[in-house]
N, C-alpha and C positions, 0 to 999 in steps of 0.2 A: 455448532454454535453459529448463530446468525449475526449479521452485521447489526450493530447497535450504535445509537448516538452516544458517544462517550467523550469525556474530557481527556486530554492527553495523558494526565497522570493515571487515569483509570487504565488506559492502554498499556502504559509502562508497568503498572502494578500487575495486570494480568500476564504480561509477558514474563515478568519476574516470577510469578506464581507458577507458570508453566515450566520455566527453567528449573525451579526448585523441585519439581517432581520428575526431572530428568528429560523433559521434552525439549527437542531442538526448536529454536524460534528464530524468525527473521523479522526485522522491523523495517517498514516502509514509511518514508517521511516525505511530505510535499516540500520540495526545496525551492521551487520558483513557480510563479504563475504570471500570466499575461492575459489581459482582457477578461472575458467572462470565465470564471473558474468556480466550480461547485464548493471547494474547500480552500481555506487560506493556507499560506505557508506555515509549516510547523505541524499541520494535521498528520496524524499517524495511524497506521494499521499494523497490528502484530499478527503473525501467521505462525501456526505450529506445523510440525511435519505431517500431521494428518489432514491438513488443510482447514482446520478450525481458525477463525479469525475474529478479531475485535477491533473496533475503531473504524475510521473512514478516511480515505484520501480523495474521494470523488463524489460522494453521495450515490454511488452505485454504478456509474456509467463506465468506469475503467477498472473497477476493483477485481473483476475476474482475471484480467490480464496481469494485474499486480500480484494477485495470489499465485498464479502460475509461475511467474518469475521468482517470487519469494521461495517457492518450493524448490526451484532450481538452485537458488543460493543456499538453502538449507542442505541440499544434497551435494555441496562442495563447489558449486559454481562461484565465480567471483562476485563481489558486490557490483552493483550496476546502477546507472541512471536511466530511467525510462522517460521518453519524451512523447507526449500526446498533444495533438493540436489539430485544428481544422485543415491544415495543409497536408496532413499525413493521412494516407488511406486507412491506416489502422484506427484513426480517430473516428471515422464514420462507422467502422465495424464495431467499436465498443460504445458508440452512442455519444461521443463528444462532438456534437455538431453545433455547439452554442457560441462559437466564435472566439474561443480562448485557447490557451496553451497551459499545460501543466507538466512539470518535471518532478519525478518521484525517485528518490534514492532508496535502494534496498540493500540492507546489510544483515549479516548474521549477528545474533547476539551471542557473545561468548563470555 
């Protein structure tokens, strides 16, 4: 499944549909932003155990890292907050050189 522009309710509906079929799911939510940020607070991305995802937390520039971390959460890792920003070397690696900061919280859906 590719990343699609969706409303938050669509993301939650898809996550619930995946869960209803027995798939494990993690939900990533933008919890804070500063400066230039591709997506506003409250934007969400749902990920299943196979790596399929729906929604957006960044317009594409950090989503690969978020999906990787979501898979770790699905596989028993603790919920976590990811920080991305221009002062962080990882920000350049994932393409967030726009002068902003983004925090994303990832949790398993149970």
